[in-house]
Structures are given as structure tokens and as C-alpha cells.
N, C-alpha and C positions, 0 to 999 in steps of 0.2 A: 766214199761219202754216201751216207744213207739218204735215199730219196724221200720226198715228202709223202706222207700217207695218202694225200689227195691224188697223187700220181699213180697209185696202185689200183688195179682192178679189184672188184669185190671178191672175185674168185680167189685171187692171190691173197687178199687180206684174210680170208677164211682159212687158208692153208698155213699162214704164218704161225699160229699157236701150235699146230701139229708139228711143224719143223722145230720150233723152239723146244717143245717137250722132248722130242726125240734126241736132239743134240745135247740137251742137258743130261739125258740118260747116258749118252755116250761119254760125256765128260765124267760122269760118276764112275764109269768103268775104266777111265784113264786113256781112252782113245784120243788121238791127236788129229787124225784126218779121216775123212770119209768120202768115198766116191758116190756119184749120183746113182749108179746102179745098185749099190748096197743100200743107200738111203731109200731108194724106191721100194725095196723089199720091206723095209721097216715101216714106212708110212703108207704103203699101198697107193702111191702116186707115180705116174709114168716118169721115167728119167728125163724125157724131153721137157715135160711140164716143170719139173724141179729146176732144170737148167734155165728155162725161160724165166721162172720166178726169180731165181737168184741173180739173173742178169740185171734186174732192176736195181740192185744194190752195189753195182760196181764190180771190181775185180776181187771176187771172193775165193777163187780157186785157180789152179793151173792144170792144163791138159796133162794127163798122165799122173798127176799128183792127187787130185781131188780137192776137197775143201777142208780148210782148217776148222776143226770142231770148236775151238775156243773163239775164233772170229765169228763163226755163225751164231754161237750163243750170245756173243756181245751185240751183234747187229740186231738179231731178233729180240733180244731182251730190251734194247733201247726202243725199238719200234713199239713193243707192247708195254713199255714203261713199267717193267716189273719191279723196279725199285721205288715206285710210287704206291704206297699202301692205299687200298681201296676198301672202305667199309660199306657194306650194302645192307639194304632191308629186303626181307622176303615177305610177300603178301600171298597168303594161302598156304596153310601149314598142314594140309592133308597128307595123303600117302606120298605124292611126289615131293611136296615141300619138306616133309619129314626126312625123306631120303637125301635131299640137298643139304639140309641142316646137319644130318649125321656125317655126311662126307665133308662138307664145308671147305672145299678147295684145299684139302690137306696137303696136296702136292705143290701148292703155291701159297706160301705164308703171307704174301702181299695182298691176297684176296681173302676176304672173310665176311660172312653174314653175321651181323652183330645183333640183329633184332628181327623178330617175326611178328606178323599181324594176321588176325583171323577174326571171323564172326562167330565161331563155334564156342559157346560158353564153357564146354569141357576142355578147350585148349587155352582159352584166355586165362592168364595168370600162372600158367605152367612154364616149364623150360624144356626144351628139346636139345639134347647134346650140349647143354650149358647155355643155350641161347634163349632169352626171355621172349615169351609170346604175349603180345598186347592186343587189346581190342582195336579193330580197324577204325572204329569211331574216334580213337585217341591218336590217330596218325599225326595230326598237326601238333599235338602236344609232345609226343615221344620222339618223333624223327629229328635227328640232330641237324642243325643248319649246314654242317659240312658234308652231309650225305647227299649225293646226287645220283646214286645208282640204285636200282631196285630190280628184283626178280619177281615175276608175277606168275603164280600157279593157281589161278582161279578159272572157273568155267567161262566159256566164251561170252555167255550172257551177262557176266559181271565185269568183263574186262574193261569196257569203255569207262564205266564209273570209277574203277580203280585207277585207270590211267589219269583221269581228270583229277582225282585226289592227289596223286603223286605229283602231277605237274603243278598243282596249287602250292606244293611245298618245295618247288624248284628242283625236283628230280628231273634230270635231263637225259639219262641213259636207262632204258628199260629193256629187259630180256623177258619175253613172255612165252609161255607154253600153250597159250590159246591162239591158234593159228589165224583166226579171222582178223584182218587189218581193221583198225579203228581210227577215228579222227584224232589227230594230235597236233600240238604246236609245231611250227617250223623249226623251233630250237630243240625239239625233243627227238632223240634217236631211239627208235624201237627196232629190235630184232625179234622176229617171230620164229619159233621152233615148232614145226609140225612133225611129230614123231611118226605119224602114219605115212606122210609123204616121204620122209627120209627112209622108212623101211621099204616102201614101194620102190623107191629109186635103187636101194640096195639090192632088192630081189631082181629088178630089171637088169642091172649090171651083171649080177651073178648068172642070170639066165643066158645073157649074151655070151659070157665067157664059156658056159657049158656047151652052147651051140657051136661056138668056134672050135672048141676042143674036139667035139665029135666030128665036125666037118674036116678037121685036119687029120683025123683018124688015128 
């Protein structure tokens, strides 16, 4: 039986999409089971961490056998609600926004950006990868009532104002690439992605591995 999302740590929650994507790839190749040591090499997460994460979801595997790929895909798919289609708005269609529109979650058909917003007159009224770009001033007019998720790719100085505009249209889930936290309603869930911090953390971990490798000779 799958546990409630509220019972999971934030670290585990962040790893679930990685697990899901990997086991779906294994499914595509026809693999039926996977051990934690092999999965560790695929996702670059320690085997002990994988086993601890998976223990939250009951009996997913057996000692000496590993984990059922189909069962893992089912459990993580249910947690991520992958069968529930989510249409999103994108605010900020510059270089980063354009890259997101071009990719547009092609590996997950249940996620899609269906409209973009910007203040640049050269972008307004155009389409990028088939997605129409509207004036941010028309957000209240263009945003569909069923849309409650948005991705924000604007400078930090504009982030607070954009978040207020989105909240006014009942958007409750916001992913932003401006890393500075901003005031938001208690009912709004915001996840900040700081690419600089992520890269620094990556380099730190890599440096530690190199030091350990040298010390072990």
C-alpha cells in the first residue's frame, strides 16, 4: 500500500521522478526486475538511500531478487499522478523559456505547456514550438480556469509581481527559476530552482569523490 505523500521527506519526494523515469526506461527495454546496486548506477543515488526510500512504500522487493520494474513503475506513477493530465502556463519566454517550450516535457505526454506570456512586443502574438505567446497583461483573460500550474522564467526583480498575478488567477503550483523566495499565499506551493546553487553542489560532490579516490590511491 502506497503511503501518503505527506509522510515522505522532501528529499525522497525529489527523488521519486528520477526513479520513475528510470524504471519506465527499463520497462521499455523489457526488463522485469532490478536490484538496488544496478539502479544506483543508473540514477547516481546510493543503494542504501534507494532501499530506504523504497521502504516507505511497503514490500516492493525481495532479498536476492531485487525489485519488480512493473511494480515500481505503477507505485511511482500513482504517486506522481502521471495519468492526470496537467496543462501549464509559462511566464517569461526568453532563452530559458524558449528551451522549455521547445522541449515541452516530450517524455511525459501528461505534462504540457499550452500557453506562454511575456512583455516583449517581439514575442507577443507569436508561437514557439506551436505554443501561443500572449501579453502578460492579458493573463486574466487568456488563462483557463482549469489551469492551476505555472512555470516562471523571469528575472528575480519581476518574480514577486508575477507570482501575485498568477495567484490572483487561482494558480496554486508555481515552479520558478528565480531563486529568491517571495511572499506567497499559504495555499500556494512554490518550488525554486537555483541553477547556480545546483551546479556548485554538483562540483562540491565531484570534488569530494576525486579527493576520496586519490586518498585511496
